[in-house]
PyMOL CGO cylinders between C-alpha atoms (Angstrom):
from pymol import cmd
from pymol.cgo import CYLINDER

trace = [
    CYLINDER, 61.20, 156.54, 1.42, 60.18, 159.33, 3.75, 0.3, 1, 1, 1, 1, 1, 1,
    CYLINDER, 60.18, 159.33, 3.75, 57.19, 161.37, 2.64, 0.3, 1, 1, 1, 1, 1, 1,
    CYLINDER, 57.19, 161.37, 2.64, 56.11, 158.85, -0.03, 0.3, 1, 1, 1, 1, 1, 1,
    CYLINDER, 56.11, 158.85, -0.03, 52.35, 158.45, 0.17, 0.3, 1, 1, 1, 1, 1, 1,
    CYLINDER, 52.35, 158.45, 0.17, 51.51, 154.82, -0.63, 0.3, 1, 1, 1, 1, 1, 1,
    CYLINDER, 51.51, 154.82, -0.63, 48.04, 153.50, -1.32, 0.3, 1, 1, 1, 1, 1, 1,
    CYLINDER, 48.04, 153.50, -1.32, 48.18, 149.93, 0.01, 0.3, 1, 1, 1, 1, 1, 1,
    CYLINDER, 48.18, 149.93, 0.01, 45.21, 147.92, -1.29, 0.3, 1, 1, 1, 1, 1, 1,
    CYLINDER, 45.21, 147.92, -1.29, 44.46, 144.39, -0.14, 0.3, 1, 1, 1, 1, 1, 1,
    CYLINDER, 44.46, 144.39, -0.14, 42.28, 141.85, -1.95, 0.3, 1, 1, 1, 1, 1, 1,
    CYLINDER, 42.28, 141.85, -1.95, 40.87, 138.49, -0.94, 0.3, 1, 1, 1, 1, 1, 1,
    CYLINDER, 40.87, 138.49, -0.94, 43.81, 136.18, -1.57, 0.3, 1, 1, 1, 1, 1, 1,
    CYLINDER, 43.81, 136.18, -1.57, 43.23, 135.10, 1.99, 0.3, 1, 1, 1, 1, 1, 1,
    CYLINDER, 43.23, 135.10, 1.99, 46.14, 132.68, 2.24, 0.3, 1, 1, 1, 1, 1, 1,
    CYLINDER, 46.14, 132.68, 2.24, 48.55, 135.57, 1.58, 0.3, 1, 1, 1, 1, 1, 1,
    CYLINDER, 48.55, 135.57, 1.58, 46.94, 138.36, 3.63, 0.3, 1, 1, 1, 1, 1, 1,
    CYLINDER, 46.94, 138.36, 3.63, 49.30, 137.87, 6.58, 0.3, 1, 1, 1, 1, 1, 1,
    CYLINDER, 49.30, 137.87, 6.58, 52.31, 138.14, 4.27, 0.3, 1, 1, 1, 1, 1, 1,
    CYLINDER, 52.31, 138.14, 4.27, 50.89, 141.35, 2.81, 0.3, 1, 1, 1, 1, 1, 1,
    CYLINDER, 50.89, 141.35, 2.81, 50.30, 142.84, 6.25, 0.3, 1, 1, 1, 1, 1, 1,
    CYLINDER, 50.30, 142.84, 6.25, 53.88, 141.94, 7.23, 0.3, 1, 1, 1, 1, 1, 1,
    CYLINDER, 53.88, 141.94, 7.23, 55.11, 143.91, 4.20, 0.3, 1, 1, 1, 1, 1, 1,
    CYLINDER, 55.11, 143.91, 4.20, 52.94, 146.84, 5.26, 0.3, 1, 1, 1, 1, 1, 1,
    CYLINDER, 52.94, 146.84, 5.26, 54.77, 146.90, 8.59, 0.3, 1, 1, 1, 1, 1, 1,
    CYLINDER, 54.77, 146.90, 8.59, 58.14, 146.88, 6.83, 0.3, 1, 1, 1, 1, 1, 1,
    CYLINDER, 58.14, 146.88, 6.83, 57.09, 149.71, 4.54, 0.3, 1, 1, 1, 1, 1, 1,
    CYLINDER, 57.09, 149.71, 4.54, 56.02, 151.86, 7.49, 0.3, 1, 1, 1, 1, 1, 1,
    CYLINDER, 56.02, 151.86, 7.49, 59.43, 151.16, 9.06, 0.3, 1, 1, 1, 1, 1, 1,
    CYLINDER, 59.43, 151.16, 9.06, 61.02, 152.38, 5.80, 0.3, 1, 1, 1, 1, 1, 1,
    CYLINDER, 61.02, 152.38, 5.80, 59.10, 155.65, 6.13, 0.3, 1, 1, 1, 1, 1, 1,
    CYLINDER, 59.10, 155.65, 6.13, 56.16, 155.16, 3.78, 0.3, 1, 1, 1, 1, 1, 1,
    CYLINDER, 56.16, 155.16, 3.78, 52.93, 156.96, 4.69, 0.3, 1, 1, 1, 1, 1, 1,
    CYLINDER, 52.93, 156.96, 4.69, 50.32, 154.23, 4.14, 0.3, 1, 1, 1, 1, 1, 1,
    CYLINDER, 50.32, 154.23, 4.14, 46.73, 154.79, 3.03, 0.3, 1, 1, 1, 1, 1, 1,
    CYLINDER, 46.73, 154.79, 3.03, 45.05, 151.39, 3.56, 0.3, 1, 1, 1, 1, 1, 1,
    CYLINDER, 45.05, 151.39, 3.56, 42.32, 150.13, 1.21, 0.3, 1, 1, 1, 1, 1, 1,
    CYLINDER, 42.32, 150.13, 1.21, 40.52, 146.79, 1.30, 0.3, 1, 1, 1, 1, 1, 1,
    CYLINDER, 40.52, 146.79, 1.30, 38.25, 145.05, -1.16, 0.3, 1, 1, 1, 1, 1, 1,
    CYLINDER, 38.25, 145.05, -1.16, 34.74, 144.19, -0.04, 0.3, 1, 1, 1, 1, 1, 1,
    CYLINDER, 34.74, 144.19, -0.04, 35.73, 140.54, 0.46, 0.3, 1, 1, 1, 1, 1, 1,
    CYLINDER, 35.73, 140.54, 0.46, 38.99, 141.19, 2.28, 0.3, 1, 1, 1, 1, 1, 1,
    CYLINDER, 38.99, 141.19, 2.28, 37.17, 143.65, 4.56, 0.3, 1, 1, 1, 1, 1, 1,
    CYLINDER, 37.17, 143.65, 4.56, 34.21, 141.43, 5.42, 0.3, 1, 1, 1, 1, 1, 1,
    CYLINDER, 34.21, 141.43, 5.42, 34.99, 137.72, 5.14, 0.3, 1, 1, 1, 1, 1, 1,
    CYLINDER, 34.99, 137.72, 5.14, 36.32, 135.49, 7.89, 0.3, 1, 1, 1, 1, 1, 1,
    CYLINDER, 36.32, 135.49, 7.89, 38.33, 132.50, 6.65, 0.3, 1, 1, 1, 1, 1, 1,
    CYLINDER, 38.33, 132.50, 6.65, 40.53, 129.77, 8.06, 0.3, 1, 1, 1, 1, 1, 1,
    CYLINDER, 40.53, 129.77, 8.06, 43.40, 132.24, 7.60, 0.3, 1, 1, 1, 1, 1, 1,
    CYLINDER, 43.40, 132.24, 7.60, 41.92, 134.79, 10.01, 0.3, 1, 1, 1, 1, 1, 1,
    CYLINDER, 41.92, 134.79, 10.01, 39.03, 137.03, 10.93, 0.3, 1, 1, 1, 1, 1, 1,
    CYLINDER, 39.03, 137.03, 10.93, 38.37, 140.17, 8.91, 0.3, 1, 1, 1, 1, 1, 1,
    CYLINDER, 38.37, 140.17, 8.91, 38.07, 142.36, 12.02, 0.3, 1, 1, 1, 1, 1, 1,
    CYLINDER, 38.07, 142.36, 12.02, 41.49, 141.19, 13.21, 0.3, 1, 1, 1, 1, 1, 1,
    CYLINDER, 41.49, 141.19, 13.21, 43.12, 142.05, 9.88, 0.3, 1, 1, 1, 1, 1, 1,
    CYLINDER, 43.12, 142.05, 9.88, 41.38, 145.45, 9.85, 0.3, 1, 1, 1, 1, 1, 1,
    CYLINDER, 41.38, 145.45, 9.85, 42.52, 146.21, 13.38, 0.3, 1, 1, 1, 1, 1, 1,
    CYLINDER, 42.52, 146.21, 13.38, 46.12, 145.27, 12.63, 0.3, 1, 1, 1, 1, 1, 1,
    CYLINDER, 46.12, 145.27, 12.63, 46.17, 147.28, 9.38, 0.3, 1, 1, 1, 1, 1, 1,
    CYLINDER, 46.17, 147.28, 9.38, 44.72, 150.35, 11.09, 0.3, 1, 1, 1, 1, 1, 1,
    CYLINDER, 44.72, 150.35, 11.09, 47.26, 150.05, 13.90, 0.3, 1, 1, 1, 1, 1, 1,
    CYLINDER, 47.26, 150.05, 13.90, 50.16, 149.75, 11.45, 0.3, 1, 1, 1, 1, 1, 1,
    CYLINDER, 50.16, 149.75, 11.45, 49.06, 152.59, 9.18, 0.3, 1, 1, 1, 1, 1, 1,
    CYLINDER, 49.06, 152.59, 9.18, 47.52, 154.84, 11.78, 0.3, 1, 1, 1, 1, 1, 1,
    CYLINDER, 47.52, 154.84, 11.78, 44.58, 155.36, 9.44, 0.3, 1, 1, 1, 1, 1, 1,
    CYLINDER, 44.58, 155.36, 9.44, 41.09, 153.98, 8.94, 0.3, 1, 1, 1, 1, 1, 1,
    CYLINDER, 41.09, 153.98, 8.94, 40.84, 151.38, 6.19, 0.3, 1, 1, 1, 1, 1, 1,
    CYLINDER, 40.84, 151.38, 6.19, 39.01, 152.74, 3.14, 0.3, 1, 1, 1, 1, 1, 1,
    CYLINDER, 39.01, 152.74, 3.14, 36.44, 150.14, 2.13, 0.3, 1, 1, 1, 1, 1, 1,
    CYLINDER, 36.44, 150.14, 2.13, 33.78, 151.84, 0.06, 0.3, 1, 1, 1, 1, 1, 1,
    CYLINDER, 33.78, 151.84, 0.06, 33.53, 153.25, -3.44, 0.3, 1, 1, 1, 1, 1, 1,
    CYLINDER, 33.53, 153.25, -3.44, 32.73, 156.71, -2.08, 0.3, 1, 1, 1, 1, 1, 1,
    CYLINDER, 32.73, 156.71, -2.08, 35.85, 156.72, 0.13, 0.3, 1, 1, 1, 1, 1, 1,
    CYLINDER, 35.85, 156.72, 0.13, 38.31, 155.72, -2.61, 0.3, 1, 1, 1, 1, 1, 1,
    CYLINDER, 38.31, 155.72, -2.61, 37.03, 157.71, -5.59, 0.3, 1, 1, 1, 1, 1, 1,
    CYLINDER, 37.03, 157.71, -5.59, 38.88, 160.94, -4.60, 0.3, 1, 1, 1, 1, 1, 1,
    CYLINDER, 38.88, 160.94, -4.60, 42.29, 159.22, -4.43, 0.3, 1, 1, 1, 1, 1, 1,
    CYLINDER, 42.29, 159.22, -4.43, 43.37, 160.44, -7.86, 0.3, 1, 1, 1, 1, 1, 1,
    CYLINDER, 43.37, 160.44, -7.86, 41.71, 163.86, -8.08, 0.3, 1, 1, 1, 1, 1, 1,
    CYLINDER, 41.71, 163.86, -8.08, 42.82, 164.83, -4.56, 0.3, 1, 1, 1, 1, 1, 1,
    CYLINDER, 42.82, 164.83, -4.56, 46.34, 163.49, -5.14, 0.3, 1, 1, 1, 1, 1, 1,
    CYLINDER, 46.34, 163.49, -5.14, 46.13, 161.34, -2.01, 0.3, 1, 1, 1, 1, 1, 1,
    CYLINDER, 46.13, 161.34, -2.01, 48.96, 158.93, -2.97, 0.3, 1, 1, 1, 1, 1, 1,
    CYLINDER, 48.96, 158.93, -2.97, 52.18, 158.99, -4.98, 0.3, 1, 1, 1, 1, 1, 1,
    CYLINDER, 52.18, 158.99, -4.98, 52.14, 155.29, -5.79, 0.3, 1, 1, 1, 1, 1, 1,
    CYLINDER, 52.14, 155.29, -5.79, 49.66, 152.46, -5.29, 0.3, 1, 1, 1, 1, 1, 1,
    CYLINDER, 49.66, 152.46, -5.29, 50.34, 148.84, -4.37, 0.3, 1, 1, 1, 1, 1, 1,
    CYLINDER, 50.34, 148.84, -4.37, 47.77, 146.06, -4.64, 0.3, 1, 1, 1, 1, 1, 1,
    CYLINDER, 47.77, 146.06, -4.64, 49.07, 143.37, -2.31, 0.3, 1, 1, 1, 1, 1, 1,
    CYLINDER, 49.07, 143.37, -2.31, 47.78, 140.74, -2.60, 0.3, 1, 1, 1, 1, 1, 1,
    CYLINDER, 47.78, 140.74, -2.60, 46.15, 141.20, -5.99, 0.3, 1, 1, 1, 1, 1, 1,
    CYLINDER, 46.15, 141.20, -5.99, 43.81, 138.40, -7.02, 0.3, 1, 1, 1, 1, 1, 1,
    CYLINDER, 43.81, 138.40, -7.02, 43.32, 137.25, -10.60, 0.3, 1, 1, 1, 1, 1, 1,
    CYLINDER, 43.32, 137.25, -10.60, 39.78, 138.59, -10.37, 0.3, 1, 1, 1, 1, 1, 1,
    CYLINDER, 39.78, 138.59, -10.37, 40.99, 142.07, -9.43, 0.3, 1, 1, 1, 1, 1, 1,
    CYLINDER, 40.99, 142.07, -9.43, 43.66, 142.07, -12.14, 0.3, 1, 1, 1, 1, 1, 1,
    CYLINDER, 43.66, 142.07, -12.14, 40.99, 141.09, -14.67, 0.3, 1, 1, 1, 1, 1, 1,
    CYLINDER, 40.99, 141.09, -14.67, 38.72, 143.92, -13.56, 0.3, 1, 1, 1, 1, 1, 1,
    CYLINDER, 38.72, 143.92, -13.56, 41.48, 146.51, -13.69, 0.3, 1, 1, 1, 1, 1, 1,
    CYLINDER, 41.48, 146.51, -13.69, 42.51, 145.38, -17.18, 0.3, 1, 1, 1, 1, 1, 1,
    CYLINDER, 42.51, 145.38, -17.18, 38.90, 145.75, -18.33, 0.3, 1, 1, 1, 1, 1, 1,
    CYLINDER, 38.90, 145.75, -18.33, 38.31, 149.08, -16.55, 0.3, 1, 1, 1, 1, 1, 1,
    CYLINDER, 38.31, 149.08, -16.55, 35.69, 147.54, -14.25, 0.3, 1, 1, 1, 1, 1, 1,
    CYLINDER, 35.69, 147.54, -14.25, 35.50, 149.63, -11.09, 0.3, 1, 1, 1, 1, 1, 1,
    CYLINDER, 35.50, 149.63, -11.09, 33.01, 147.89, -8.84, 0.3, 1, 1, 1, 1, 1, 1,
    CYLINDER, 33.01, 147.89, -8.84, 35.16, 147.36, -5.73, 0.3, 1, 1, 1, 1, 1, 1,
    CYLINDER, 35.16, 147.36, -5.73, 37.13, 149.76, -3.53, 0.3, 1, 1, 1, 1, 1, 1,
    CYLINDER, 37.13, 149.76, -3.53, 40.41, 148.34, -4.87, 0.3, 1, 1, 1, 1, 1, 1,
    CYLINDER, 40.41, 148.34, -4.87, 39.52, 148.54, -8.57, 0.3, 1, 1, 1, 1, 1, 1,
    CYLINDER, 39.52, 148.54, -8.57, 38.09, 152.05, -8.25, 0.3, 1, 1, 1, 1, 1, 1,
    CYLINDER, 38.09, 152.05, -8.25, 41.11, 153.18, -6.20, 0.3, 1, 1, 1, 1, 1, 1,
    CYLINDER, 41.11, 153.18, -6.20, 43.42, 151.83, -8.92, 0.3, 1, 1, 1, 1, 1, 1,
    CYLINDER, 43.42, 151.83, -8.92, 41.45, 153.56, -11.69, 0.3, 1, 1, 1, 1, 1, 1,
    CYLINDER, 41.45, 153.56, -11.69, 41.33, 156.84, -9.78, 0.3, 1, 1, 1, 1, 1, 1,
    CYLINDER, 41.33, 156.84, -9.78, 45.08, 156.63, -9.16, 0.3, 1, 1, 1, 1, 1, 1,
    CYLINDER, 45.08, 156.63, -9.16, 46.02, 155.60, -12.72, 0.3, 1, 1, 1, 1, 1, 1,
    CYLINDER, 46.02, 155.60, -12.72, 44.15, 158.52, -14.24, 0.3, 1, 1, 1, 1, 1, 1,
    CYLINDER, 44.15, 158.52, -14.24, 46.79, 160.74, -12.65, 0.3, 1, 1, 1, 1, 1, 1,
    CYLINDER, 46.79, 160.74, -12.65, 49.52, 158.89, -14.63, 0.3, 1, 1, 1, 1, 1, 1,
    CYLINDER, 49.52, 158.89, -14.63, 51.15, 157.43, -11.52, 0.3, 1, 1, 1, 1, 1, 1,
    CYLINDER, 51.15, 157.43, -11.52, 52.63, 153.96, -10.90, 0.3, 1, 1, 1, 1, 1, 1,
    CYLINDER, 52.63, 153.96, -10.90, 50.49, 150.99, -9.90, 0.3, 1, 1, 1, 1, 1, 1,
    CYLINDER, 50.49, 150.99, -9.90, 52.39, 148.03, -8.44, 0.3, 1, 1, 1, 1, 1, 1,
    CYLINDER, 52.39, 148.03, -8.44, 50.77, 144.59, -8.56, 0.3, 1, 1, 1, 1, 1, 1,
    CYLINDER, 50.77, 144.59, -8.56, 51.73, 141.88, -6.09, 0.3, 1, 1, 1, 1, 1, 1,
    CYLINDER, 51.73, 141.88, -6.09, 49.84, 139.02, -7.72, 0.3, 1, 1, 1, 1, 1, 1,
    CYLINDER, 49.84, 139.02, -7.72, 48.64, 135.90, -5.90, 0.3, 1, 1, 1, 1, 1, 1,
    CYLINDER, 48.64, 135.90, -5.90, 46.32, 133.75, -7.97, 0.3, 1, 1, 1, 1, 1, 1,
    CYLINDER, 46.32, 133.75, -7.97, 45.79, 130.09, -8.75, 0.3, 1, 1, 1, 1, 1, 1,
    CYLINDER, 45.79, 130.09, -8.75, 44.97, 130.76, -12.42, 0.3, 1, 1, 1, 1, 1, 1,
    CYLINDER, 44.97, 130.76, -12.42, 47.73, 133.18, -13.49, 0.3, 1, 1, 1, 1, 1, 1,
    CYLINDER, 47.73, 133.18, -13.49, 49.01, 130.77, -16.14, 0.3, 1, 1, 1, 1, 1, 1,
    CYLINDER, 49.01, 130.77, -16.14, 45.55, 129.80, -17.36, 0.3, 1, 1, 1, 1, 1, 1,
    CYLINDER, 45.55, 129.80, -17.36, 42.42, 131.96, -17.16, 0.3, 1, 1, 1, 1, 1, 1,
    CYLINDER, 42.42, 131.96, -17.16, 44.24, 135.09, -15.94, 0.3, 1, 1, 1, 1, 1, 1,
    CYLINDER, 44.24, 135.09, -15.94, 47.19, 134.78, -18.33, 0.3, 1, 1, 1, 1, 1, 1,
    CYLINDER, 47.19, 134.78, -18.33, 45.72, 137.17, -20.90, 0.3, 1, 1, 1, 1, 1, 1,
    CYLINDER, 45.72, 137.17, -20.90, 45.20, 139.83, -18.21, 0.3, 1, 1, 1, 1, 1, 1,
    CYLINDER, 45.20, 139.83, -18.21, 48.74, 139.36, -16.95, 0.3, 1, 1, 1, 1, 1, 1,
    CYLINDER, 48.74, 139.36, -16.95, 50.00, 139.84, -20.50, 0.3, 1, 1, 1, 1, 1, 1,
    CYLINDER, 50.00, 139.84, -20.50, 47.88, 142.94, -21.01, 0.3, 1, 1, 1, 1, 1, 1,
    CYLINDER, 47.88, 142.94, -21.01, 49.00, 144.51, -17.74, 0.3, 1, 1, 1, 1, 1, 1,
    CYLINDER, 49.00, 144.51, -17.74, 52.67, 143.78, -18.48, 0.3, 1, 1, 1, 1, 1, 1,
    CYLINDER, 52.67, 143.78, -18.48, 52.24, 145.88, -21.63, 0.3, 1, 1, 1, 1, 1, 1,
    CYLINDER, 52.24, 145.88, -21.63, 50.32, 148.76, -20.05, 0.3, 1, 1, 1, 1, 1, 1,
    CYLINDER, 50.32, 148.76, -20.05, 51.90, 152.05, -19.03, 0.3, 1, 1, 1, 1, 1, 1,
    CYLINDER, 51.90, 152.05, -19.03, 52.31, 152.65, -15.28, 0.3, 1, 1, 1, 1, 1, 1,
    CYLINDER, 52.31, 152.65, -15.28, 51.81, 148.96, -14.35, 0.3, 1, 1, 1, 1, 1, 1,
    CYLINDER, 51.81, 148.96, -14.35, 54.66, 147.32, -12.45, 0.3, 1, 1, 1, 1, 1, 1,
    CYLINDER, 54.66, 147.32, -12.45, 54.87, 143.82, -11.00, 0.3, 1, 1, 1, 1, 1, 1,
    CYLINDER, 54.87, 143.82, -11.00, 56.47, 142.42, -7.90, 0.3, 1, 1, 1, 1, 1, 1,
    CYLINDER, 56.47, 142.42, -7.90, 58.46, 139.47, -9.29, 0.3, 1, 1, 1, 1, 1, 1,
    CYLINDER, 58.46, 139.47, -9.29, 56.63, 136.18, -9.04, 0.3, 1, 1, 1, 1, 1, 1,
    CYLINDER, 56.63, 136.18, -9.04, 57.03, 132.42, -9.26, 0.3, 1, 1, 1, 1, 1, 1,
    CYLINDER, 57.03, 132.42, -9.26, 54.97, 129.29, -9.33, 0.3, 1, 1, 1, 1, 1, 1,
    CYLINDER, 54.97, 129.29, -9.33, 54.27, 128.44, -5.72, 0.3, 1, 1, 1, 1, 1, 1,
    CYLINDER, 54.27, 128.44, -5.72, 53.55, 124.72, -6.25, 0.3, 1, 1, 1, 1, 1, 1,
    CYLINDER, 53.55, 124.72, -6.25, 54.22, 123.73, -9.86, 0.3, 1, 1, 1, 1, 1, 1,
    CYLINDER, 54.22, 123.73, -9.86, 53.20, 120.09, -9.30, 0.3, 1, 1, 1, 1, 1, 1,
    CYLINDER, 53.20, 120.09, -9.30, 49.89, 120.51, -7.49, 0.3, 1, 1, 1, 1, 1, 1,
    CYLINDER, 49.89, 120.51, -7.49, 48.96, 123.99, -8.79, 0.3, 1, 1, 1, 1, 1, 1,
    CYLINDER, 48.96, 123.99, -8.79, 50.66, 124.32, -12.20, 0.3, 1, 1, 1, 1, 1, 1,
    CYLINDER, 50.66, 124.32, -12.20, 48.79, 127.52, -13.14, 0.3, 1, 1, 1, 1, 1, 1,
    CYLINDER, 48.79, 127.52, -13.14, 49.38, 129.34, -9.85, 0.3, 1, 1, 1, 1, 1, 1,
    CYLINDER, 49.38, 129.34, -9.85, 51.73, 132.32, -9.44, 0.3, 1, 1, 1, 1, 1, 1,
    CYLINDER, 51.73, 132.32, -9.44, 52.54, 134.18, -6.24, 0.3, 1, 1, 1, 1, 1, 1,
    CYLINDER, 52.54, 134.18, -6.24, 54.60, 137.34, -5.89, 0.3, 1, 1, 1, 1, 1, 1,
    CYLINDER, 54.60, 137.34, -5.89, 57.79, 137.39, -3.86, 0.3, 1, 1, 1, 1, 1, 1,
    CYLINDER, 57.79, 137.39, -3.86, 56.39, 139.57, -1.10, 0.3, 1, 1, 1, 1, 1, 1,
    CYLINDER, 56.39, 139.57, -1.10, 59.89, 140.26, 0.21, 0.3, 1, 1, 1, 1, 1, 1,
    CYLINDER, 59.89, 140.26, 0.21, 60.59, 142.14, -3.05, 0.3, 1, 1, 1, 1, 1, 1,
    CYLINDER, 60.59, 142.14, -3.05, 57.77, 144.65, -2.50, 0.3, 1, 1, 1, 1, 1, 1,
    CYLINDER, 57.77, 144.65, -2.50, 60.07, 147.44, -1.19, 0.3, 1, 1, 1, 1, 1, 1,
    CYLINDER, 60.07, 147.44, -1.19, 62.58, 147.24, -4.05, 0.3, 1, 1, 1, 1, 1, 1,
    CYLINDER, 62.58, 147.24, -4.05, 59.76, 147.00, -6.61, 0.3, 1, 1, 1, 1, 1, 1,
    CYLINDER, 59.76, 147.00, -6.61, 58.16, 150.15, -5.21, 0.3, 1, 1, 1, 1, 1, 1,
    CYLINDER, 58.16, 150.15, -5.21, 61.47, 152.03, -5.32, 0.3, 1, 1, 1, 1, 1, 1,
    CYLINDER, 61.47, 152.03, -5.32, 62.02, 151.01, -8.94, 0.3, 1, 1, 1, 1, 1, 1,
    CYLINDER, 62.02, 151.01, -8.94, 58.44, 151.86, -9.96, 0.3, 1, 1, 1, 1, 1, 1,
    CYLINDER, 58.44, 151.86, -9.96, 58.79, 155.34, -8.50, 0.3, 1, 1, 1, 1, 1, 1,
    CYLINDER, 58.79, 155.34, -8.50, 61.67, 155.80, -10.97, 0.3, 1, 1, 1, 1, 1, 1,
    CYLINDER, 61.67, 155.80, -10.97, 59.66, 154.30, -13.83, 0.3, 1, 1, 1, 1, 1, 1,
    CYLINDER, 59.66, 154.30, -13.83, 61.55, 151.00, -13.81, 0.3, 1, 1, 1, 1, 1, 1,
    CYLINDER, 61.55, 151.00, -13.81, 60.38, 147.37, -13.65, 0.3, 1, 1, 1, 1, 1, 1,
    CYLINDER, 60.38, 147.37, -13.65, 62.79, 145.17, -11.71, 0.3, 1, 1, 1, 1, 1, 1,
    CYLINDER, 62.79, 145.17, -11.71, 63.92, 142.08, -13.60, 0.3, 1, 1, 1, 1, 1, 1,
    CYLINDER, 63.92, 142.08, -13.60, 63.47, 139.25, -14.01, 0.3, 1, 1, 1, 1, 1, 1,
    CYLINDER, 63.47, 139.25, -14.01, 59.73, 139.40, -13.42, 0.3, 1, 1, 1, 1, 1, 1,
    CYLINDER, 59.73, 139.40, -13.42, 59.34, 135.62, -13.45, 0.3, 1, 1, 1, 1, 1, 1,
    CYLINDER, 59.34, 135.62, -13.45, 61.74, 133.74, -11.17, 0.3, 1, 1, 1, 1, 1, 1,
]
cmd.load_cgo(trace, "trace")
């Protein structure tokens, strides 16, 4: 995947941020040129899963680039052809909802909109506790929208969190390769 410019956007699914960052490392090893983007929350909030500044430092070290974290910084992504493909990993239900409704009030949602207007693939690595309830309609809409691709996902705890879905982060590389060819890997739900 040499010379593939990948926008790698991270949202505030804090319990999966480390898994997302691990995938970023693997993608760099595969030759992707990463442009890192973080939502306001992912960029600024400390949680029991880690400090924002530590995540930012690690992401900048992996990518070799400054994290884009403002609306002004991400708006040119599409018009300036800064990336070939965009990955939102992790993508929260809130972010998926905003993208499906064309709401562009965070760096991630505006980056996605700017990228999509160039008719390029957007890969969603969903991690949300309400995917099979409140976010289900957005998931359905995105599954039927041109240039949207999903990293396959499963219920992560069907007994205690019956509406929760989390992407198989280890399938990010193969999903990106397929999306670059215009294909959705199957099955989506595992």
